[in-house]
C-alpha positions in Angstrom: 20.0 3.1 -27.2 18.6 1.0 -24.3 20.3 1.8 -21.0 20.8 -1.3 -18.8 19.1 -1.0 -15.4 21.9 -1.0 -12.9 21.6 -2.7 -9.6 23.1 -1.1 -6.5 24.1 -2.2 -3.1 22.6 -1.3 0.3 24.5 1.7 1.5 26.8 1.3 4.4 27.3 5.0 5.3 24.7 6.6 7.5 23.1 3.3 8.1 21.6 2.0 11.3 21.1 -1.8 11.6 18.5 -3.4 13.9 18.5 -7.1 14.8 15.0 -8.3 15.6 14.4 -11.6 17.3 10.6 -11.3 17.3 8.4 -9.1 15.1 8.1 -5.5 16.5 5.1 -3.2 15.6 5.4 0.4 14.5 9.1 0.4 13.5 9.9 3.6 11.5 6.4 4.8 12.3 6.3 8.6 12.1 3.0 8.7 14.1 4.4 6.4 16.9 1.2 4.3 16.7 -1.0 7.5 16.5 0.6 9.0 19.7 -2.0 11.7 19.9 -4.7 9.1 20.7 -2.8 7.2 23.5 -0.4 9.9 24.9 2.4 7.3 25.3 0.4 4.5 26.9 0.9 2.2 23.9 4.3 3.5 22.7 6.5 6.2 24.1 9.0 7.9 21.7 11.9 7.1 24.1 11.0 3.4 24.3 13.9 1.2 23.2 13.3 -1.1 20.3 13.5 -4.6 21.9 17.1 -6.0 21.7 18.6 -2.8 20.5 20.0 0.4 21.9 18.0 2.7 19.6 14.6 4.2 20.6 11.6 4.4 18.2 12.3 8.2 18.0 16.0 7.7 17.2 14.9 5.6 14.1 12.4 8.2 12.9 14.8 11.1 13.3 17.5 9.2 11.5 15.2 8.7 8.6 14.2 12.4 8.6 17.9 13.2 8.4 18.1 11.1 5.3 19.8 8.2 7.0 18.8 4.6 6.2 17.6 1.7 8.3 18.3 -2.0 7.8 16.2 -4.4 9.8 17.4 -8.0 10.2 14.5 -10.1 11.1 10.7 -10.2 10.6 8.8 -6.9 11.2 5.4 -6.4 12.8 2.5 -4.2 11.8 2.5 -0.6 10.6 6.0 -0.4 9.4 6.8 3.1 8.1 3.4 4.6 8.9 3.2 8.2 7.5 6.8 8.0 6.5 7.9 11.1 4.7 5.6 13.5 6.5 6.9 16.3 8.8 3.9 15.9 11.2 2.5 19.1 12.8 1.7 17.3 16.0 5.4 16.9 16.7 6.2 20.5 15.8 6.7 20.0 12.0 5.4 21.8 9.0 2.8 19.2 8.0 4.4 18.9 4.6 6.2 16.2 2.8 9.9 15.7 3.7 12.7 13.7 2.2 13.8 10.6 4.1 16.2 7.7 3.9 15.4 4.2 2.8 14.2 1.2 4.9 15.6 -2.3 4.2 14.0 -5.4 5.7 15.8 -8.8 5.7 12.7 -10.7 6.6 8.9 -10.7 6.3 6.6 -7.7 7.0 3.2 -7.9 8.7 0.1 -6.0 7.6 -0.4 -2.2 7.1 3.1 -1.4 5.9 3.2 2.2 4.7 -0.2 3.4 5.7 -0.5 7.1 4.8 3.1 7.1 3.5 4.1 10.2 1.6 7.8 9.7 0.6 10.6 7.2 0.8 11.5 3.7 -0.3 10.9 0.4 1.5 12.9 -2.7 0.3 11.7 -6.1 1.5 13.5 -9.4 1.1 10.7 -11.6 2.5 6.9 -11.7 2.3 4.6 -8.7 2.8 1.1 -9.3 4.3 -1.8 -7.3 3.0 -3.5 -5.0 3.5 -0.6 -2.8 2.7 -0.8 1.0 2.8 -0.5 3.8 0.3 2.2 1.9 -1.6 3.0 0.5 -5.0 5.7 -2.0 -6.0 8.2 -0.7 -8.5 11.2 -2.4 -10.2 13.9 -2.8 -7.6 17.4 -1.5 -8.0 18.7 -3.9 -5.3 19.0 -7.6 -6.1 16.9 -9.9 -4.0 14.6 -7.1 -2.6 11.1 -6.0 -3.6 10.9 -2.2 -3.7 7.8 -0.2 -2.6 7.2 3.6 -3.0 4.3 5.9 -1.9 1.5 6.2 -4.5 1.2 9.9 -3.6 4.9 10.4 -4.3 4.6 8.7 -7.7 1.8 11.1 -8.6 3.0 14.3 -7.1 6.8 14.2 -7.2 7.5 12.5 -10.5 10.4 10.3 -9.4 12.7 9.3 -12.2 13.5 5.8 -13.5 10.4 4.2 -12.0 8.9 1.1 -13.5 5.6 0.0 -12.0 4.8 -3.6 -11.3 1.1 -4.7 -11.6 0.0 -1.2 -12.4 0.0 1.4 -15.2 0.7 5.1 -15.2 -0.6 7.0 -18.2 -0.3 10.8 -17.9 -1.9 11.7 -14.6 -3.9 8.5 -14.2 -2.6 5.5 -12.2 -4.5 2.3 -12.7 -3.8 -0.5 -10.1 -4.5 -4.0 -11.2 -2.4 -6.2 -8.9 -5.3 -7.3 -6.7 -3.5 -6.4 -3.4 -5.7 -5.0 -0.7 -4.7 -1.5 0.4 -5.4 1.0 3.2 -5.1 4.8 2.8 -4.9 4.8 -1.0 -4.2 8.4 -2.2 -3.4 9.7 1.3 -2.5 13.4 1.2 -2.9 13.6 -2.6 -2.9 17.3 -3.7 -3.0 17.6 -7.5 -5.2 16.7 -10.4 -4.2 13.0 -10.6 -6.6 10.1 -10.7 -6.1 6.7 -9.0 -8.2 3.8 -10.3 -8.2 0.6 -8.2 -9.7 -2.5 -9.9 -10.2 -4.4 -6.6 -11.5 -4.0 -3.1 -9.8 -1.7 -0.7 -9.7 -1.5 3.1 -9.3 1.4 5.6 -9.3 5.1 5.1 -9.3 5.5 1.3 -8.3 9.0 0.4 -7.5 10.1 3.9 -6.3 13.8 4.1 -6.7 14.3 0.3 -7.0 17.9 -0.9 -7.3 17.4 -4.7 -7.6 14.6 -7.2 -9.8 11.6 -7.7 -9.7 8.1 -6.2 -12.0 5.6 -8.0 -12.4 2.2 -6.5 -14.1 -0.5 -8.6 -14.9 -2.7 -5.6 -15.9 -2.4 -2.0 -14.2 -0.3 0.7 -13.5 -0.7 4.4 -14.1 1.6 7.4 -13.3 5.3 7.4 -13.5 5.9 3.7 -12.7 9.5 2.9 -11.7 10.2 6.6 -10.5 13.8 7.0 -11.1 14.4 3.3 -10.3 18.1 2.6 -10.9 18.2 -1.2 -11.0 16.1 -4.3 -13.4 13.3 -5.1 -13.7 9.7 -3.8 -15.8 7.3 -5.8 -16.5 3.8 -4.4 -18.3 1.6 -7.0 -19.5 -0.8 -4.3 -20.3 -0.8 -0.6 -18.4 0.8 2.3 -18.1 -0.3 5.9 -18.9 2.2 8.7 -17.7 5.7 9.5 -17.5 6.8 5.9 -16.5 10.5 5.6 -15.6 10.8 9.3 -14.3 14.3 10.0 -14.7 15.2 6.3 -13.9 18.9 5.7 -14.4 19.4 1.9 -14.7 17.5 -1.4 -17.1 15.0 -2.8 -17.7 11.4 -1.8 -19.8 9.1 -4.1 -20.7 5.6 -2.9 -22.5 3.6 -5.5 -23.8 1.2 -2.8 -24.4 1.2 0.9 -22.2 3.8 2.8 -22.7 2.0 6.1 -23.5 3.3 9.6 -22.2 6.5 11.3 -22.0 8.3 7.9 -20.4 11.7 8.2 -19.5 11.6 11.9 -17.9 14.9 13.0 -18.2 16.1 9.4 -17.8 19.9 8.8 -18.0 20.3 5.1 -18.2 18.6 1.7 -21.0 16.5 0.1 -21.7 12.8 0.2 -23.8 10.9 -2.4 -24.8 7.3 -1.7 -27.5 4.9 -2.7 -28.0 4.0 1.0 -26.5 5.1 4.3 -27.2 5.8 8.0 -25.9 9.3 8.8 -25.1 10.6 12.3 -25.2 14.2 13.6 -24.2 16.7 12.2 -24.8 14.9 8.9 -28.3 14.4 7.5 -30.1 13.7 4.3 -30.7 16.7 2.0 -32.5 17.3 -1.3 -30.5 16.8 -4.4 -30.5 20.1 -6.5 -29.5 20.9 -10.1 -25.9 21.5 -9.2 -25.7 18.1 -7.6 -27.2 16.5 -10.6 -24.6 18.1 -12.8 -21.8 16.8 -10.6 -23.2 13.2 -10.7 -23.8 13.3 -14.4 -20.3 14.6 -15.0 -19.0 11.5 -13.2 -21.3 9.2 -15.2 -23.7 8.6 -12.4 -27.5 8.7 -12.6 -28.7 11.2 -10.0 -32.0 9.4 -9.5 -30.1 6.5 -7.9 -28.5 8.5 -5.1 -29.3 10.2 -1.8 -27.4 13.3 -0.7 -25.9 13.8 2.7 -24.5 17.0 4.2 
C-alpha cells in the first residue's frame, strides 16, 4: 500500500534562531572561509554574527552537536561550506560527522554547500547558482526546498529520499537539472558514479578517494583539486589549475585542460587533448597500460596527451 509522504514542522527544541538584516557570508561554514589561508584576517571564529549574540564558531559547534539553525533573512555566499566534516585542521578526525539541519527563511547567494558531506539545508526563497555538492530532494517541510549532499546520497544511503531533477539507479547518479555546481563528488570514497549532463564550475571531485565523476560539458578552475583516487572525466574544456595538488587517481579531459596543469601535483595521471603543465608536472609518453585505461573508458588513446 502506498504510504503518504508526511510533512513535519521545523523543530523548536535545540534550535538557534538568527535574525539577519543584510546578507552575511560564511554562515554555518565549517571552514570559516578557509581559515587556514587567512589565519583570521577575513573571519575569526569568535566574531559575532552581525545583529546576533552568537559567534560563527557557536553556530558550527551547535550543528556538530546535532542542533539546528533557523536563519530569518537573506543569506550570503558559502552557506554550509564543508558541513558534516570533522575537519582535521581544527583538531577533528577528518571524517564525516552527523549534524543538525539548517533552515533559511529567505534567499541564499551562490556557493551554498561547497564540499558538503552531510546534513540538510532547507530554503524558503531563491538559491543562486553555482551551488555546491548538493542535490534537491523532495522536502518534508511545507514551503521549503530541501537540499542534501551528493556524497551523502551515494555513501550513506539515506532513507525515504526522492530526487528532483536527477535519477539514482544502483550506484549511478545522473544529474539533469541544468544547475551549475562546484565541488561535485567532494570526498566521495566508494564505487559510485556521478554523471552530470551540463557544465560545472569549481573544484569538481575535490578530495575524492574512489568513484567516477563524468561531466558532459565544460568545467571551471581547480578540476580534480586534491584528488586522492578515483576518476574524473570532463567531456569538454577546463579552466586553469586542473589537478592542482593531485595525489592519486586519473583525470581525463576531452578538451583543453587549461594553464598551470598539475601544479603541486604529487601523484596520479592526467590525460588531456591539450594543456599547459607546470612543474612538477610534464608531458610523458603514453604506454600500453595507459591505452588500456583510456580504451576501457571509451576514449581513443591517439587523441590524448599524458601528463605526470
